[in-house]
Rosetta silent file (secondary structure, phi, psi, omega in degrees, C-alpha in Angstrom):
SEQUENCE: MSDGMRDALILSGILIVIVLATQAGRHRLGVIKLLAPLGMVGYVAYLVIGDLTFTTPNLVTAAIGTTIGLAIGVGLMLTMSVERDPANKKLYTRAGLPYVAIWLIVLVLRLTFIWAVENVTSFAKEVGEFLQDNSIDVEAVTAFFVLMAMTMVLVRTLAVAIRGARLRGTGAEVSKDRGDLVENTSGRAG
SCORE:     score description
SCORE:     0.000 S_00000001
   1 L     0.000  133.304 -179.319  287.696   68.832  147.465 S_00000001
   2 L   -75.837  164.646  176.087  286.530   70.844  150.452 S_00000001
   3 H   -62.035  -38.562  179.643  283.212   70.356  152.200 S_00000001
   4 H   -62.963  -43.790  179.391  282.089   73.764  150.921 S_00000001
   5 H   -67.543  -42.507  178.004  282.826   72.880  147.306 S_00000001
   6 H   -59.270  -46.140  179.105  281.208   69.455  147.684 S_00000001
   7 H   -62.846  -40.321  178.987  278.087   71.047  149.186 S_00000001
   8 H   -64.965  -41.161  177.559  278.000   73.669  146.412 S_00000001
   9 H   -63.643  -43.230  179.332  278.288   70.970  143.744 S_00000001
  10 H   -63.213  -48.354  179.700  275.516   68.928  145.342 S_00000001
  11 H   -61.290  -43.448  179.326  273.205   71.951  145.694 S_00000001
  12 H   -64.086  -40.868  177.259  273.938   73.068  142.133 S_00000001
  13 H   -62.266  -43.698  178.125  273.279   69.559  140.840 S_00000001
  14 H   -62.578  -45.208 -179.525  269.982   69.375  142.709 S_00000001
  15 H   -61.053  -44.866 -177.318  268.927   72.806  141.426 S_00000001
  16 H   -69.902  -34.242  175.899  269.695   72.029  137.786 S_00000001
  17 H   -64.408  -42.956  178.550  267.898   68.655  138.006 S_00000001
  18 H   -62.081  -45.615 -179.987  264.840   70.413  139.473 S_00000001
  19 H   -60.859  -47.729 -178.287  264.958   73.081  136.751 S_00000001
  20 H   -66.031  -39.578 -175.890  265.315   70.502  133.968 S_00000001
  21 H   -79.073  -31.403 -171.871  262.677   68.145  135.377 S_00000001
  22 H  -115.738  -12.237 -174.462  260.035   70.641  136.430 S_00000001
  23 L  -126.720  -34.494  179.754  260.557   73.845  134.449 S_00000001
  24 L   -74.659  135.982 -176.650  262.362   73.227  131.143 S_00000001
  25 E    91.338 -154.082 -179.300  259.975   72.302  128.362 S_00000001
  26 E  -109.315  126.979 -177.699  256.189   72.290  128.770 S_00000001
  27 E  -137.784  140.818  177.771  254.711   71.456  132.174 S_00000001
  28 E   -65.265  137.501  179.951  251.210   71.558  133.621 S_00000001
  29 L   -97.196  129.638  177.613  250.740   74.355  136.120 S_00000001
  30 L  -142.280  174.823 -177.092  249.044   73.525  139.386 S_00000001
  31 H   -60.247  -42.788 -179.084  248.733   74.805  142.926 S_00000001
  32 H   -61.864  -39.763 -179.435  251.527   72.544  144.215 S_00000001
  33 H   -68.085  -17.966  175.253  253.924   73.834  141.540 S_00000001
  34 H   -92.663  -41.979 -174.987  253.238   77.357  142.798 S_00000001
  35 H   -77.295  -36.110 -178.003  253.155   76.717  146.552 S_00000001
  36 H   -59.453  -49.025  178.532  256.144   74.343  146.834 S_00000001
  37 H   -63.636  -35.902  179.350  258.719   76.887  145.555 S_00000001
  38 H   -65.685  -41.084  176.648  257.207   79.613  147.745 S_00000001
  39 H   -62.725  -43.175  179.245  257.445   77.354  150.790 S_00000001
  40 H   -62.520  -45.143  179.879  261.025   76.460  149.924 S_00000001
  41 H   -59.287  -47.350 -179.597  261.970   80.119  149.469 S_00000001
  42 H   -61.879  -44.804 -178.767  260.463   81.037  152.822 S_00000001
  43 H   -65.840  -48.859 -178.234  262.092   78.172  154.679 S_00000001
  44 H   -65.733  -41.794  178.198  265.566   78.612  153.191 S_00000001
  45 H   -60.937  -40.809  178.001  265.466   82.395  153.637 S_00000001
  46 H   -60.380  -45.771  179.646  264.480   81.863  157.284 S_00000001
  47 H   -62.025  -44.440 -177.147  267.431   79.492  157.818 S_00000001
  48 H   -68.953  -45.734 -178.310  269.917   81.834  156.152 S_00000001
  49 H   -68.198  -31.257  177.769  268.686   84.989  157.852 S_00000001
  50 H   -62.784  -29.771  179.863  268.612   83.151  161.182 S_00000001
  51 H   -90.737   -6.509 -174.039  272.389   82.593  160.950 S_00000001
  52 L   -86.838  131.777  172.742  273.150   86.122  159.787 S_00000001
  53 L   -80.486  126.489 -173.757  274.556   88.695  162.198 S_00000001
  54 L   -82.608   83.483  173.027  272.577   91.868  161.580 S_00000001
  55 L  -116.700  159.356 -179.747  275.255   94.431  160.825 S_00000001
  56 H   -57.640  -47.848  179.964  275.048   97.026  158.087 S_00000001
  57 H   -61.374  -38.970  179.258  277.765   95.401  155.922 S_00000001
  58 H   -66.633  -42.423 -179.596  276.128   91.962  156.232 S_00000001
  59 H   -68.577  -37.022  176.834  272.674   93.301  155.416 S_00000001
  60 H   -64.516  -42.600  178.281  274.004   95.276  152.450 S_00000001
  61 H   -60.517  -46.182  178.324  275.734   92.125  151.151 S_00000001
  62 H   -63.321  -40.077  179.872  272.505   90.127  151.505 S_00000001
  63 H   -66.123  -36.585  177.449  270.531   92.942  149.843 S_00000001
  64 H   -64.542  -43.311  176.121  272.934   93.014  146.883 S_00000001
  65 H   -59.977  -41.789  178.564  272.447   89.260  146.425 S_00000001
  66 H   -63.973  -41.979  179.993  268.688   89.737  146.588 S_00000001
  67 H   -65.077  -42.779  176.986  268.832   92.568  144.031 S_00000001
  68 H   -63.126  -41.656  176.666  270.924   90.506  141.628 S_00000001
  69 H   -60.680  -36.929  177.084  268.467   87.627  142.093 S_00000001
  70 H   -62.648  -46.746  179.960  265.620   89.992  141.252 S_00000001
  71 H   -63.428  -43.263  178.976  267.299   91.027  138.000 S_00000001
  72 H   -67.410  -37.879  177.010  268.052   87.421  137.044 S_00000001
  73 H   -60.266  -38.755  175.806  264.504   86.435  137.998 S_00000001
  74 H   -63.900  -41.220  176.281  263.173   89.041  135.574 S_00000001
  75 H   -60.339  -42.508  176.447  265.435   87.527  132.912 S_00000001
  76 H   -60.484  -44.621 -179.189  263.993   84.082  133.686 S_00000001
  77 H   -59.598  -38.110 -177.970  260.487   85.506  133.487 S_00000001
  78 H   -74.083  -14.178 -178.271  261.180   86.988  130.058 S_00000001
  79 L  -103.215    9.893 -179.215  262.351   83.637  128.670 S_00000001
  80 E  -133.176  168.055  178.162  259.271   81.619  129.614 S_00000001
  81 E  -138.804  162.494  171.656  255.549   81.597  128.976 S_00000001
  82 E  -122.128  132.582 -177.150  252.307   80.453  130.539 S_00000001
  83 E  -137.507  153.950  174.898  249.647   79.116  128.190 S_00000001
  84 E  -104.494  126.570  177.847  246.186   77.641  128.315 S_00000001
  85 L   -69.091  122.851 -177.827  245.725   74.480  126.283 S_00000001
  86 L   -63.249  -27.374 -177.366  242.777   75.173  123.947 S_00000001
  87 L   -77.054  -47.863 -174.860  241.654   71.536  124.120 S_00000001
  88 L  -110.159   -1.765  178.077  241.542   70.952  127.871 S_00000001
  89 L    63.869   13.034  178.667  241.668   74.578  129.173 S_00000001
  90 L   -85.184  153.823  179.567  244.474   73.639  131.599 S_00000001
  91 E   -91.723  142.907  178.982  247.418   75.979  132.222 S_00000001
  92 E  -135.517  150.021  170.483  250.977   75.057  131.244 S_00000001
  93 E  -103.130  152.207  177.363  254.378   76.690  131.585 S_00000001
  94 E  -139.210  124.856  177.906  256.918   76.592  128.787 S_00000001
  95 E  -138.878  135.978 -175.761  260.626   77.343  129.164 S_00000001
  96 L  -114.749 -154.011 -175.716  263.348   76.608  126.643 S_00000001
  97 H   -58.127  -42.482  178.619  267.077   76.814  126.154 S_00000001
  98 H   -59.976  -37.753  178.461  267.476   80.511  127.124 S_00000001
  99 H   -62.818  -49.959  179.824  265.777   79.769  130.474 S_00000001
 100 H   -63.909  -38.811  179.992  268.035   76.782  131.146 S_00000001
 101 H   -60.871  -41.163  178.254  271.079   78.781  129.978 S_00000001
 102 H   -59.630  -48.146  179.161  270.401   81.492  132.574 S_00000001
 103 H   -59.851  -45.919 -178.978  270.260   78.881  135.340 S_00000001
 104 H   -62.121  -43.682 -179.931  273.433   77.179  134.089 S_00000001
 105 H   -60.822  -45.885 -179.872  275.357   80.452  133.852 S_00000001
 106 H   -61.601  -46.335 -178.571  274.375   81.433  137.396 S_00000001
 107 H   -66.532  -40.751  179.268  275.307   78.031  138.816 S_00000001
 108 H   -65.851  -41.149  177.880  278.609   77.865  136.933 S_00000001
 109 H   -62.991  -39.895  177.865  279.565   81.380  138.071 S_00000001
 110 H   -63.248  -47.432  179.231  278.766   80.441  141.677 S_00000001
 111 H   -63.940  -37.670  178.540  280.840   77.280  141.466 S_00000001
 112 H   -63.431  -41.671  177.529  283.673   79.176  139.789 S_00000001
 113 H   -60.772  -48.441 -179.312  283.720   81.704  142.626 S_00000001
 114 H   -62.120  -44.448  179.487  283.840   78.939  145.251 S_00000001
 115 H   -60.473  -44.793 -178.079  286.527   77.061  143.326 S_00000001
 116 H   -64.098  -40.165  178.412  288.631   80.213  142.953 S_00000001
 117 H   -62.661  -37.006 -177.339  288.361   81.040  146.648 S_00000001
 118 H   -84.650  -23.826 -170.289  289.529   77.534  147.511 S_00000001
 119 H  -121.701  -12.461 -179.923  292.182   77.029  144.823 S_00000001
 120 L  -114.152  102.579 -172.655  293.584   80.395  143.725 S_00000001
 121 H   -54.960  -45.274 -177.685  295.629   81.778  146.594 S_00000001
 122 H   -64.952  -39.063  178.614  295.763   85.363  145.325 S_00000001
 123 H   -66.745  -44.799  179.156  291.989   85.445  144.745 S_00000001
 124 H   -59.670  -40.381  179.246  291.283   83.932  148.170 S_00000001
 125 H   -64.019  -44.904  179.649  293.558   86.533  149.760 S_00000001
 126 H   -63.247  -42.720  178.978  291.801   89.397  147.956 S_00000001
 127 H   -64.020  -45.502  178.946  288.354   88.104  148.906 S_00000001
 128 H   -59.692  -44.208  178.662  289.438   87.623  152.518 S_00000001
 129 H   -64.968  -40.449  178.654  290.902   91.111  152.698 S_00000001
 130 H   -61.010  -47.453 -179.959  287.766   92.589  151.099 S_00000001
 131 H   -61.662  -44.247 -179.174  285.527   90.831  153.624 S_00000001
 132 H   -67.023  -46.555 -179.454  287.733   91.868  156.533 S_00000001
 133 H   -61.134  -29.521 -177.508  288.181   95.472  155.360 S_00000001
 134 L  -104.325    9.765  178.148  284.410   95.816  154.949 S_00000001
 135 L    54.608   42.157  179.135  283.445   93.909  158.135 S_00000001
 136 L  -101.313  125.901  177.796  281.481   91.305  156.146 S_00000001
 137 L   -79.176  157.690  177.287  281.001   87.922  157.807 S_00000001
 138 H   -60.306  -35.141  178.776  281.234   84.641  155.891 S_00000001
 139 H   -61.264  -29.378  178.072  277.542   84.066  156.686 S_00000001
 140 H   -70.072  -33.932  176.489  276.752   87.210  154.689 S_00000001
 141 H   -66.829  -42.347  175.247  278.460   85.705  151.641 S_00000001
 142 H   -59.709  -46.041  179.210  276.319   82.593  152.102 S_00000001
 143 H   -60.523  -39.448  177.863  273.259   84.834  152.431 S_00000001
 144 H   -53.861  -54.578 -175.448  274.286   86.657  149.238 S_00000001
 145 H   -70.564  -42.091 -178.225  274.265   83.472  147.157 S_00000001
 146 H   -68.793  -45.504 -179.983  271.276   81.788  148.797 S_00000001
 147 H   -67.535  -31.011  174.467  269.080   84.887  148.743 S_00000001
 148 H   -61.614  -49.913 -179.418  270.082   85.509  145.128 S_00000001
 149 H   -64.815  -42.300 -178.478  268.910   82.006  144.145 S_00000001
 150 H   -67.314  -35.175  177.119  265.778   82.185  146.291 S_00000001
 151 H   -67.417  -37.802  175.579  264.839   85.574  144.818 S_00000001
 152 H   -58.068  -46.711 -179.772  265.238   84.126  141.320 S_00000001
 153 H   -64.141  -43.582 -178.645  262.823   81.334  142.274 S_00000001
 154 H   -62.283  -47.372  179.944  260.425   83.769  143.955 S_00000001
 155 H   -61.651  -45.845  179.578  260.273   86.155  140.981 S_00000001
 156 H   -60.795  -44.436 -178.021  259.756   83.279  138.555 S_00000001
 157 H   -66.765  -44.083  178.630  257.024   81.716  140.723 S_00000001
 158 H   -64.865  -38.899  177.919  255.167   84.992  141.254 S_00000001
 159 H   -62.549  -42.635  178.145  255.379   85.772  137.518 S_00000001
 160 H   -63.480  -43.458  179.853  253.897   82.361  136.691 S_00000001
 161 H   -62.384  -44.315 -179.833  251.122   82.868  139.253 S_00000001
 162 H   -65.081  -46.014  179.111  250.258   86.327  137.922 S_00000001
 163 H   -62.865  -40.636  177.771  250.302   85.168  134.296 S_00000001
 164 H   -62.754  -42.620  178.653  248.169   82.153  135.193 S_00000001
 165 H   -63.823  -39.729  178.387  245.655   84.357  137.000 S_00000001
 166 H   -63.631  -40.569  179.344  245.517   86.711  134.008 S_00000001
 167 H   -67.203  -38.817  179.267  244.835   83.792  131.684 S_00000001
 168 H   -63.368  -31.315 -175.849  242.093   82.424  133.930 S_00000001
 169 L   -92.477    3.871 -177.814  240.399   85.820  133.870 S_00000001
 170 L  -133.381  177.884  173.988  240.524   86.367  130.103 S_00000001
 171 L   -92.171   11.494 -176.963  239.824   84.598  126.856 S_00000001
 172 L   -74.330  156.907  178.318  243.530   84.568  126.109 S_00000001
 173 L  -110.874  -21.391 -177.266  245.445   81.388  125.392 S_00000001
 174 E  -137.745  135.398  171.495  249.073   82.481  125.888 S_00000001
 175 E  -127.476  107.035 -176.311  250.823   84.798  128.321 S_00000001
 176 E  -139.769 -169.780 -177.357  254.522   84.990  127.492 S_00000001
 177 H     5.576  107.970  179.688  257.510   87.280  127.054 S_00000001
 178 H    68.652   13.027  175.049  256.849   90.341  129.191 S_00000001
 179 H    79.515   14.283  179.484  253.421   88.945  130.144 S_00000001
 180 E   -62.383  144.979  176.136  251.690   89.818  126.870 S_00000001
 181 E  -104.606  139.514  174.736  248.299   88.183  126.350 S_00000001
 182 E  -106.143  120.426 -175.991  247.245   86.690  123.062 S_00000001
 183 L   -68.603  145.676  176.377  243.517   86.951  122.616 S_00000001
 184 L   -78.040  109.885 -178.153  241.452   83.867  121.893 S_00000001
 185 L  -105.766   10.786 -177.088  240.161   84.497  118.393 S_00000001
 186 L   -78.993  -11.167 -178.372  238.727   81.003  117.864 S_00000001
 187 L    89.354  -10.120  178.044  235.292   82.090  119.019 S_00000001
 188 L   -84.798  149.868  177.095  235.362   79.577  121.863 S_00000001
 189 L   -68.568  142.017 -178.950  234.953   80.734  125.436 S_00000001
 190 L   -96.210    0.000    0.000  238.237   80.841  127.371 S_00000001
């Protein structure tokens, strides 16, 4: 196993453990759970962009990864909810199997790409020729995948923050799928 594949497996394992431990199921929403992912996104994006040579092909490659991450992030957002517990008025996030499935599919596809580049000679040759023909550096491919993942995290975190803010400002108890609010009809103040 190459260092690249080992690193990809480790990163993917860490990401799925974080998703399962902190996002799948029902979890209390707090400031740290909003700020930590934003800090991570900023730091990792800084590291990746710092290594990137700013050429048009490299920037386009990074932008495509970011755009794909945006679309997947919207999918993540649509599979989760933010709710206010009627008993304690605290905010919680809830994400189920579709949310976890999106993460798993993305990670498996990433690992499959890396495996194919390292183990399928014809695929590696085609990828190499594509990168060379289009003047795309290897760092741009790294930026593609990292910025895709970081954009997914960013979209999800911002969606949770917005939904949480909407719930704090209304009498609603649930903000889920597409950000819809369910009004508090219990007669209690929200």
